C-alpha positions as CSV (number, residue, x, y, z in Angstrom):
1,M,78.8,69.4,41.0
2,N,82.2,68.1,42.1
3,D,83.5,69.1,38.8
4,I,82.7,72.6,39.7
5,V,84.4,73.0,42.9
6,E,87.3,71.2,41.9
7,Y,88.1,73.5,39.0
8,V,87.3,76.3,41.4
9,K,90.3,75.1,43.5
10,I,92.5,75.1,40.1
11,K,91.8,78.4,39.7
12,K,92.4,79.5,43.5
13,N,95.9,78.3,42.8
14,E,96.3,80.0,39.6
15,F,95.1,83.3,41.0
16,S,97.2,83.0,44.1
17,E,100.5,83.0,41.8
18,L,99.5,86.6,40.4
19,E,102.1,89.7,41.0
20,L,99.7,91.3,43.2
21,F,100.3,88.7,45.9
22,K,103.6,88.9,45.4
23,Y,103.8,92.4,46.1
24,L,102.0,92.1,49.5
25,Q,104.5,89.1,50.5
26,N,107.5,91.6,49.8
27,A,109.0,91.9,53.2
28,N,110.6,95.5,52.0
29,I,107.6,96.9,51.9
30,E,106.1,98.8,54.7
31,P,102.2,97.0,55.6
32,I,100.1,100.5,55.3
33,N,102.2,101.0,51.4
34,K,100.8,97.4,50.6
35,L,97.3,98.3,51.9
36,A,96.8,101.5,50.0
37,F,95.1,100.1,47.3
38,L,92.2,99.2,49.6
39,P,90.2,102.4,48.6
40,C,90.6,101.3,44.6
41,L,88.2,98.5,46.0
42,T,85.2,100.3,47.4
43,H,83.0,100.4,44.1
44,W,83.5,96.4,44.5
45,I,83.1,95.9,48.6
46,M,80.0,98.3,48.5
47,N,78.3,96.8,45.6
48,F,78.7,93.3,47.1
49,S,75.4,94.0,49.1
50,D,73.1,94.9,46.3
51,L,74.1,91.7,44.6
52,N,73.4,89.6,47.3
53,Q,70.0,91.1,47.7
54,Y,69.0,91.9,44.3
55,I,70.4,89.2,42.2
56,F,71.8,86.2,44.0
57,R,69.1,86.1,46.5
58,E,65.7,84.8,45.0
59,E,62.7,84.3,47.2
60,P,60.7,82.8,47.5
61,T,61.9,79.3,46.3
62,N,61.6,75.7,46.9
63,D,64.5,74.6,45.4
64,K,67.7,73.3,47.7
65,L,70.7,75.2,46.2
66,Q,68.7,78.5,45.9
67,K,67.7,78.3,49.3
68,L,71.6,77.6,50.4
69,I,72.5,80.6,48.3
70,N,69.9,82.9,50.2
71,T,71.6,81.9,53.5
72,Y,74.6,82.8,52.1
73,T,73.4,86.1,50.8
74,Y,72.0,87.3,54.1
75,E,75.6,86.2,56.0
76,D,77.5,88.0,53.6
77,D,75.1,91.2,53.5
78,N,76.8,93.8,55.8
79,H,80.3,93.2,55.3
80,W,80.7,96.9,54.0
81,V,80.4,98.1,57.4
82,W,83.6,96.3,58.2
83,F,85.1,97.9,55.4
84,L,84.5,101.4,56.0
85,E,85.8,101.0,59.5
86,D,89.4,100.0,58.3
87,I,89.3,102.9,56.1
88,K,89.0,105.3,58.9
89,N,91.4,103.5,61.0
90,L,94.1,103.1,58.1
91,G,94.1,106.9,57.8
92,F,92.6,106.7,54.1
93,D,89.8,109.4,55.2
94,S,91.5,112.3,53.6
95,S,89.8,115.9,53.4
96,Q,89.7,115.7,49.9
97,D,85.9,116.8,48.4
98,F,83.3,114.5,48.1
99,S,83.2,115.0,44.4
100,Q,87.0,114.1,43.8
101,T,86.4,110.9,45.8
102,V,83.0,110.1,43.2
103,K,85.9,110.8,40.4
104,F,88.5,108.6,41.8
105,I,85.7,105.5,42.6
106,W,84.5,106.1,39.0
107,G,88.0,107.2,37.3
108,E,90.4,105.6,34.7
109,D,92.9,103.9,38.0
110,T,89.4,101.5,39.4
111,K,87.5,100.9,35.9
112,K,88.3,97.1,36.5
113,V,87.4,97.1,39.7
114,R,83.8,98.4,38.5
115,Q,83.8,95.9,36.0
116,I,83.4,92.9,38.7
117,S,80.3,94.2,40.0
118,Y,78.4,95.2,36.7
119,K,79.8,91.6,34.6
120,I,78.9,89.8,38.0
121,A,75.5,91.1,37.7
122,A,75.2,90.4,34.4
123,Y,76.4,86.3,34.4
124,T,73.7,86.1,37.3
125,F,70.6,88.0,36.8
126,Q,67.8,85.1,36.4
127,A,70.4,82.6,36.4
128,T,69.9,79.0,37.5
129,P,70.8,78.2,41.1
130,I,73.6,76.1,39.5
131,Q,75.1,79.0,37.6
132,K,74.8,81.4,40.5
133,F,76.7,78.5,42.8
134,A,79.8,78.8,40.4
135,V,80.2,82.4,40.6
136,I,79.5,82.4,44.6
137,E,82.3,79.7,44.6
138,A,84.8,81.7,42.4
139,I,84.0,84.7,44.3
140,E,84.9,83.1,47.9
141,A,88.0,81.6,46.8
142,A,89.2,84.8,45.3
143,G,88.6,86.3,48.1
144,N,90.1,83.8,50.5
145,V,93.5,84.3,48.6
146,F,93.8,88.3,49.6
147,F,92.0,87.7,53.1
148,C,94.3,85.3,54.0
149,L,97.0,88.0,53.3
150,S,95.6,90.6,54.5
151,T,95.3,89.0,58.0
152,Q,98.7,89.2,57.8
153,L,99.7,92.5,56.9
154,I,96.8,93.6,59.2
155,K,98.8,91.6,62.3
156,D,101.8,93.4,61.2
157,L,100.1,96.9,61.4
158,S,98.3,96.4,64.1
159,C,101.4,95.7,66.5
160,I,102.4,99.5,65.1
161,T,99.0,100.9,65.7
162,N,97.5,99.5,68.6
163,K,93.9,99.6,66.7
164,D,91.7,96.6,65.3
165,Y,90.7,96.0,61.6
166,R,87.9,94.0,61.4
167,Y,87.5,93.9,57.6
168,L,91.0,92.8,57.1
169,G,91.9,90.7,59.9
170,D,90.9,87.5,61.3
171,F,87.2,88.6,62.4
172,H,86.2,88.7,58.6
173,L,88.2,86.1,57.4
174,D,86.7,83.8,60.6
175,Q,83.5,84.9,59.1
176,E,84.0,83.6,55.6
177,T,84.8,80.1,56.7
178,R,81.5,79.9,58.4
179,H,79.5,80.2,55.3
180,I,76.9,77.7,55.1
181,I,77.5,77.3,51.6
182,G,81.2,75.8,53.0
183,F,79.2,73.1,55.4
184,H,78.4,69.7,55.1
185,Q,75.2,69.9,54.5
186,T,76.1,71.8,51.3
187,K,78.4,69.3,50.5
188,Q,76.0,66.4,50.6
189,L,73.7,68.5,48.1
190,I,76.3,69.1,45.7
191,Q,77.4,65.8,45.3
192,E,73.9,64.4,44.9
193,I,73.2,67.1,42.4
194,Q,74.0,65.9,38.9
195,L,74.2,68.2,36.2
196,T,74.3,67.7,32.1
197,E,77.1,68.4,30.2
198,D,75.7,71.6,28.9
199,E,75.2,72.8,32.3
200,R,78.5,71.9,33.4
201,Q,80.2,73.5,30.7
202,K,78.1,76.5,31.3
203,A,79.2,76.3,35.3
204,L,83.0,76.0,34.4
205,K,82.9,79.2,32.1
206,L,81.1,81.3,34.8
207,V,84.3,80.1,37.1
208,E,86.7,81.0,34.9
209,D,85.3,84.1,33.6
210,V,85.2,85.5,37.6
211,F,88.6,84.8,38.1
212,Q,89.6,86.5,35.0
213,L,87.2,89.6,36.4
214,F,89.4,89.4,39.3
215,A,92.9,88.9,37.5
216,E,92.4,91.9,35.6
217,A,91.4,94.3,38.9
218,S,94.4,93.0,40.5
219,D,96.4,93.7,38.0
220,E,95.1,97.0,37.8
221,V,95.5,97.6,41.7
222,L,99.0,96.6,41.2
223,A,99.5,99.3,38.7
224,Y,97.9,101.9,40.8
225,L,100.5,101.3,43.8
226,K,103.2,101.3,41.5
227,K,102.2,104.7,40.2
228,Q,101.2,106.0,43.9
229,S,104.9,104.2,44.7
230,S,106.5,106.4,42.0
231,N,104.7,109.8,42.8
232,G,105.9,109.7,46.7
233,T,101.9,109.3,47.7
234,L,101.5,106.5,49.4
235,P,99.8,106.2,52.7
236,T,102.7,106.9,54.9
237,D,103.6,110.2,52.7
238,M,99.8,111.3,52.8
239,H,98.2,109.9,56.0
240,P,100.7,109.9,59.1
241,S,97.4,109.9,61.6
242,A,97.7,106.3,60.3
243,F,100.5,105.2,62.7
244,S,99.2,107.3,65.4
245,I,98.6,104.9,68.5
246,S,95.2,105.4,69.8
């Protein structure tokens, strides 16, 4: 199992070098404009609760690893609440019709983001705990890359708006680092589990596939940001209330 953890670290380092993350570190771009893609992630973030409840979780179980995965799913079940808070506090609640919002979430600009949920569900539905663990480790690692950057962005923005942003800020990152799946007893269990070569190869392939999903979605998000920038429809133009002092 240690091979899976080490491979996740390798893929995480590769993932962190994507162009989107370089864009998010560009000091010449306003923080609010860097975060203009957040509504694009709605489908993935809102669906993650369903993945936890109906795909990753398996109860009852006598499998030690599955029990740890179940605990993780309860810890990660309601983060979408913080996401919706941030959407509102960032000024992304627009006056457009509900039908237009639905068209955006299921539109051409977000098709790669939607595929994350569908494909991860396909990878892990009735999968072994080892396979689920590999997928969750990859998801958590990819998320950590993003949240480590978003916390700094949101700190810069908070200095302007005096508002709190729980999903993008330190609050969420702190919750992520406390997951049971990263605790000492989990590491001990990982060391104890011996994989067959077939199990190992399948788990490594899942890690690679999950990072590929997030890489494709990241490229899509960057393309969206560039299109919005060229159209002059970034949040500072659309939602000046995002900068109001509360």
